[in-house]
matplotlib code that plots the C-alpha trace (Angstrom):
import matplotlib.pyplot as plt

x = [18.9, 22.5, 24.8, 27.4, 30.8, 33.4, 33.8, 35.8, 33.9, 35.0, 34.7, 33.7, 34.8, 33.1, 34.6, 35.7, 34.4, 34.9, 35.2, 36.5, 39.7, 40.9, 43.3, 40.4, 41.0, 38.8, 40.2, 39.1, 39.7, 38.8, 35.8, 36.0, 35.1, 38.0, 41.1, 43.5, 42.8, 44.8, 44.0, 44.6, 43.9, 41.4, 40.8, 43.2, 40.7, 41.0, 37.7, 37.6, 35.3, 32.8, 31.6, 28.1, 28.0, 28.2, 30.3, 29.7, 30.0, 26.6, 25.1, 26.7, 30.2, 30.7, 31.5, 28.4, 27.5, 24.3, 23.5, 23.8, 20.7, 22.1, 18.7, 19.6, 23.3, 26.1]
y = [235.2, 235.3, 238.4, 239.0, 239.2, 239.3, 241.8, 239.6, 237.5, 233.8, 232.2, 228.6, 225.7, 222.4, 219.5, 221.5, 222.0, 225.6, 226.3, 228.9, 227.5, 228.0, 230.7, 232.8, 232.4, 230.7, 227.3, 224.8, 221.1, 218.5, 216.3, 212.6, 212.8, 215.2, 213.1, 215.7, 218.7, 220.0, 221.9, 225.6, 228.9, 230.8, 234.3, 236.9, 238.3, 237.2, 236.7, 237.0, 234.3, 235.0, 232.3, 230.8, 231.5, 229.2, 230.5, 229.6, 230.8, 232.2, 232.0, 235.3, 233.9, 236.0, 234.8, 234.9, 233.9, 232.6, 232.2, 228.5, 227.0, 225.1, 224.4, 225.9, 224.9, 227.5]
z = [231.4, 230.1, 230.3, 227.6, 229.4, 226.6, 223.8, 221.5, 218.9, 218.5, 215.1, 215.5, 213.3, 213.0, 214.9, 217.9, 221.4, 222.8, 226.5, 229.0, 230.6, 234.2, 232.9, 231.7, 228.0, 225.4, 224.3, 221.6, 221.7, 219.0, 219.4, 219.0, 215.3, 214.6, 214.7, 213.2, 215.4, 218.3, 221.5, 221.0, 222.6, 220.5, 222.0, 223.3, 225.9, 229.5, 231.3, 235.1, 236.6, 239.4, 241.7, 241.0, 237.3, 234.2, 231.4, 227.7, 224.1, 223.0, 219.5, 218.5, 219.4, 222.5, 226.0, 228.2, 231.7, 233.4, 237.1, 238.1, 239.7, 242.7, 244.4, 247.8, 247.9, 247.8]

ax = plt.figure().add_subplot(projection="3d")
ax.plot(x, y, z, "-o")
ax.set_aspect("equal")
plt.show()
């Protein structure tokens, strides 16, 4: 299903949303319930994106990717 892409482990904190930015680094941004948090770069590892894949942080805290289901579209 999903392939682990990154080798750096991300420690998650409550109240933040984690995502892979356009620059290839992992970022965190505060959720609506977290009014004191700020957007910040979390990881130091740069991930090169490939077309047609969805990138996310898996349960273990590593960056993973899964093939997107586009139903016949490119």
